[in-house]
Backbone as a printed PyTorch tensor [residue, N CA C, xyz], in Angstrom:
tensor([[[ 98.7610, 101.7360,  81.4720],
         [ 99.4980, 100.1680,  81.4130],
         [ 98.4650,  99.1710,  80.8540]],

        [[ 99.0060,  98.2690,  79.7470],
         [ 98.1040,  97.4640,  79.0320],
         [ 99.2450,  95.8130,  79.1740]],

        [[ 98.8310,  95.1900,  80.2300],
         [ 99.9640,  93.9720,  79.8450],
         [ 99.1860,  92.6900,  79.0220]],

        [[100.2040,  91.5750,  79.0000],
         [ 99.5140,  90.6480,  79.1000],
         [ 99.8680,  89.4350,  79.9270]],

        [[ 98.8010,  88.8360,  80.2020],
         [ 98.6480,  87.8340,  81.6420],
         [ 99.5060,  86.4200,  80.9370]],

        [[100.6100,  85.5990,  81.5550],
         [101.4680,  84.7850,  81.4450],
         [100.3160,  83.6690,  81.7020]],

        [[100.8590,  82.6700,  81.0680],
         [100.0910,  81.3330,  81.0250],
         [ 99.3740,  81.1050,  82.8120]],

        [[100.2630,  81.0330,  83.5820],
         [100.3550,  80.9230,  85.1240],
         [ 99.7900,  82.0430,  85.5950]],

        [[ 98.8250,  82.7950,  85.0420],
         [ 98.5040,  84.0160,  85.6300],
         [ 99.2570,  85.1860,  86.1000]],

        [[101.1130,  84.9510,  85.8720],
         [101.7830,  86.4050,  85.8780],
         [101.5540,  87.2630,  85.3360]],

        [[101.4720,  88.5590,  85.9430],
         [101.5570,  89.6850,  85.1690],
         [102.7420,  90.3780,  85.7820]],

        [[103.3480,  91.0280,  84.4180],
         [104.5170,  91.3130,  84.0190],
         [104.7190,  93.2350,  85.2510]],

        [[106.0250,  93.1180,  85.6300],
         [105.9410,  94.5490,  86.2790],
         [106.6610,  95.2470,  85.4640]],

        [[106.7260,  96.4390,  85.4470],
         [107.1220,  97.8550,  84.4410],
         [108.6420,  97.7070,  85.0590]],

        [[109.8300,  97.3530,  83.8370],
         [111.1480,  97.3050,  84.3160],
         [111.9880,  98.7890,  84.2550]],

        [[111.3370,  99.5600,  85.2920],
         [111.9840, 100.6740,  84.9010],
         [111.8370, 101.3270,  86.6670]],

        [[112.5380, 102.3910,  86.6210],
         [112.6530, 103.1110,  88.4810],
         [111.7240, 103.5660,  88.8010]],

        [[110.1650, 103.1600,  87.9730],
         [109.2430, 104.2230,  88.4920],
         [108.0500, 102.4700,  89.5220]],

        [[108.9970, 101.5650,  88.9800],
         [108.6950, 100.4560,  89.5070],
         [109.1800,  99.9400,  90.9320]],

        [[108.8290, 100.0140,  92.4400],
         [109.1080, 100.3050,  93.7070],
         [109.4490,  99.1790,  94.0310]],

        [[108.9100,  98.0480,  93.4380],
         [108.6570,  96.5040,  94.1700],
         [109.9560,  95.7430,  93.6220]],

        [[110.6300,  94.9670,  94.7930],
         [111.5350,  94.0060,  94.2470],
         [110.9380,  92.5900,  94.3370]],

        [[111.7410,  91.6520,  94.3510],
         [111.8710,  90.5280,  93.8810],
         [111.4420,  89.9970,  95.3670]],

        [[110.5050,  88.8230,  95.6360],
         [110.2830,  88.9250,  97.1910],
         [109.4600,  89.4600,  98.1060]],

        [[109.2450,  90.2620,  97.5420],
         [108.2150,  91.2850,  98.2180],
         [106.7780,  90.5200,  98.2180]],

        [[105.9070,  90.7000,  99.4230],
         [104.6610,  90.1670,  99.1680],
         [103.6000,  91.7960,  98.8360]],

        [[102.8040,  91.6790,  97.8860],
         [101.9720,  92.5930,  97.6470],
         [100.2220,  92.5940,  97.8210]],

        [[ 99.6460,  93.7290,  98.1410],
         [ 98.3730,  93.4120,  98.2020],
         [ 97.6270,  94.1100,  96.7700]],

        [[ 96.8690,  93.4910,  96.5100],
         [ 96.2270,  93.6600,  95.2690],
         [ 94.8030,  94.0260,  95.7450]],

        [[ 94.3400,  95.1650,  95.0410],
         [ 92.9060,  95.5450,  95.5090],
         [ 92.2580,  96.0710,  93.5630]],

        [[ 91.1070,  95.7510,  93.4720],
         [ 90.5800,  95.9610,  92.7960],
         [ 89.5640,  97.0760,  92.3500]],

        [[ 89.7290,  98.2840,  91.7330],
         [ 89.2200,  99.2790,  91.6910],
         [ 87.7220,  99.0150,  91.5700]],

        [[ 86.8300, 100.3190,  92.1020],
         [ 85.4220, 100.1110,  91.9520],
         [ 85.0030,  99.6640,  91.0180]],

        [[ 85.5270, 100.6150,  89.6560],
         [ 85.0260, 100.2940,  88.2830],
         [ 85.6170,  98.4210,  87.8220]],

        [[ 86.1800,  98.1560,  88.4290],
         [ 86.8100,  96.8700,  88.4010],
         [ 87.8350,  96.6570,  86.7990]],

        [[ 88.2120,  97.9950,  86.5020],
         [ 88.8950,  98.0780,  85.4420],
         [ 90.6100,  98.0530,  85.4130]],

        [[ 90.9930,  98.2350,  87.0740],
         [ 92.3380,  98.0670,  87.2250],
         [ 92.5400,  97.1550,  88.2840]],

        [[ 93.8110,  96.8490,  88.8020],
         [ 94.0520,  96.3300,  89.7920],
         [ 95.3990,  97.0180,  90.4690]],

        [[ 95.5590,  97.7280,  91.3760],
         [ 95.9490,  98.5720,  92.3200],
         [ 97.1870,  97.3870,  93.4770]],

        [[ 98.4750,  97.5810,  93.0050],
         [ 99.1760,  97.0930,  93.2880],
         [ 99.5490,  97.5760,  94.9970]],

        [[100.1400,  97.3660,  96.1910],
         [100.7960,  97.9790,  97.1680],
         [101.5310,  97.2260,  97.9380]],

        [[102.8380,  97.4050,  98.6370],
         [103.4980,  96.8710,  99.3670],
         [102.4670,  96.4350, 100.6640]],

        [[102.6180,  95.0830, 100.7390],
         [101.9730,  94.5010, 101.7800],
         [102.5080,  95.2760, 103.2770]],

        [[102.0870,  95.1400, 104.1790],
         [102.6330,  95.7690, 105.9170],
         [103.6290,  94.5730, 106.6440]],

        [[102.7560,  93.3170, 105.8650],
         [103.7670,  92.0520, 106.6810],
         [104.3800,  91.3400, 105.8000]],

        [[105.4200,  91.6170, 105.8950],
         [106.4250,  91.3040, 104.6210],
         [106.8420,  89.7020, 105.0740]],

        [[106.4630,  88.8070, 106.2170],
         [107.0280,  87.9550, 106.9930],
         [106.3160,  86.4980, 106.5930]],

        [[105.0870,  86.7460, 105.7030],
         [104.3930,  85.7010, 105.5710],
         [104.7730,  84.4810, 104.8180]],

        [[104.6910,  83.3070, 104.9900],
         [104.8210,  82.3700, 103.8340],
         [103.8580,  82.1700, 103.1920]],

        [[104.1790,  80.9100, 102.3600],
         [103.3490,  81.1370, 100.9990],
         [102.0080,  80.7040, 101.2030]],

        [[101.6530,  79.9180, 102.3060],
         [100.5080,  79.3240, 102.6900],
         [ 99.8780,  80.4610, 103.2120]],

        [[100.5890,  81.1670, 103.9620],
         [ 99.5940,  82.4610, 104.6920],
         [ 99.2130,  83.4180, 103.6030]],

        [[ 99.9400,  83.6820, 102.6160],
         [ 99.8380,  84.2700, 101.2460],
         [ 98.4200,  84.1100, 100.4420]],

        [[ 98.6540,  82.5740, 100.5100],
         [ 97.7320,  82.2240,  99.8090],
         [ 96.2120,  82.0420, 100.3320]],

        [[ 96.4040,  81.8430, 101.8340],
         [ 94.8920,  81.4980, 102.6140],
         [ 94.4620,  83.0180, 102.7200]],

        [[ 95.4820,  84.4920, 102.5880],
         [ 94.6640,  85.4940, 102.5760],
         [ 93.7010,  86.0020, 101.4790]],

        [[ 94.0840,  85.6890,  99.9430],
         [ 93.6310,  85.4280,  99.0920],
         [ 93.5230,  87.1490,  97.9400]],

        [[ 94.2220,  87.8780,  98.7350],
         [ 94.8380,  89.0390,  97.8930],
         [ 95.8900,  89.7940,  97.8920]],

        [[ 96.9980,  88.6180,  97.9540],
         [ 98.6650,  88.9630,  98.2980],
         [ 99.0060,  88.1000,  97.4510]],

        [[100.1550,  88.6860,  97.0610],
         [100.9760,  87.9220,  95.7650],
         [102.7130,  88.0610,  96.1810]],

        [[103.2690,  87.5110,  96.1750],
         [104.7990,  87.4490,  96.0000],
         [105.5950,  88.0280,  94.6060]],

        [[106.1090,  88.7290,  94.6550],
         [106.7140,  89.1880,  93.4470],
         [107.7110,  88.2420,  93.2430]],

        [[108.0260,  87.7180,  92.1860],
         [108.8360,  86.5200,  91.5900],
         [109.6540,  87.1250,  90.1090]],

        [[110.7640,  86.6010,  89.8760],
         [111.2030,  86.6540,  88.6410],
         [110.2380,  86.1860,  87.5970]],

        [[110.2710,  86.6230,  86.2790],
         [109.4010,  86.1660,  85.4310],
         [109.8580,  85.2880,  84.0370]],

        [[109.4430,  83.8790,  84.2540],
         [109.7220,  82.9050,  83.4460],
         [109.0830,  83.3100,  81.9780]],

        [[110.2530,  83.6730,  80.9320],
         [109.6400,  83.8610,  79.3890],
         [109.1880,  82.8180,  78.7840]],

        [[109.1200,  81.6880,  79.3900],
         [108.2990,  80.8760,  78.7100],
         [106.5770,  80.8550,  78.9300]],

        [[106.5740,  81.7820,  79.9550],
         [104.9200,  82.0360,  80.2810],
         [104.6260,  82.6590,  79.0760]],

        [[105.0920,  83.0660,  78.3960],
         [104.4540,  84.3090,  77.5950],
         [104.4740,  84.0980,  75.7970]],

        [[105.0360,  82.5720,  75.6090],
         [105.1460,  82.1700,  74.1210],
         [103.7570,  81.9390,  73.8880]]])
C-alpha cells in the first residue's frame, strides 16, 4: 500500500477491519532491512506519556487524522 504523508508527518492507516490499531495506542515503528517499508506493531507498554514516546525515538501514538494536513 502506498500512502501520502501529511504536512506534519502523519501517515494515514487503512480504515478497515484489517487495521487492528485504535486511537490512542502506542506503536513501535521498524524500518525493514531494505529500508523500503515501515512495519508497525503495538508497543508492549501502553502507559507511556508523550515525552517518553518522543525520547524512545521509534514510537508513535495513533491519533485521529486532520483532513487539513492532506490538502
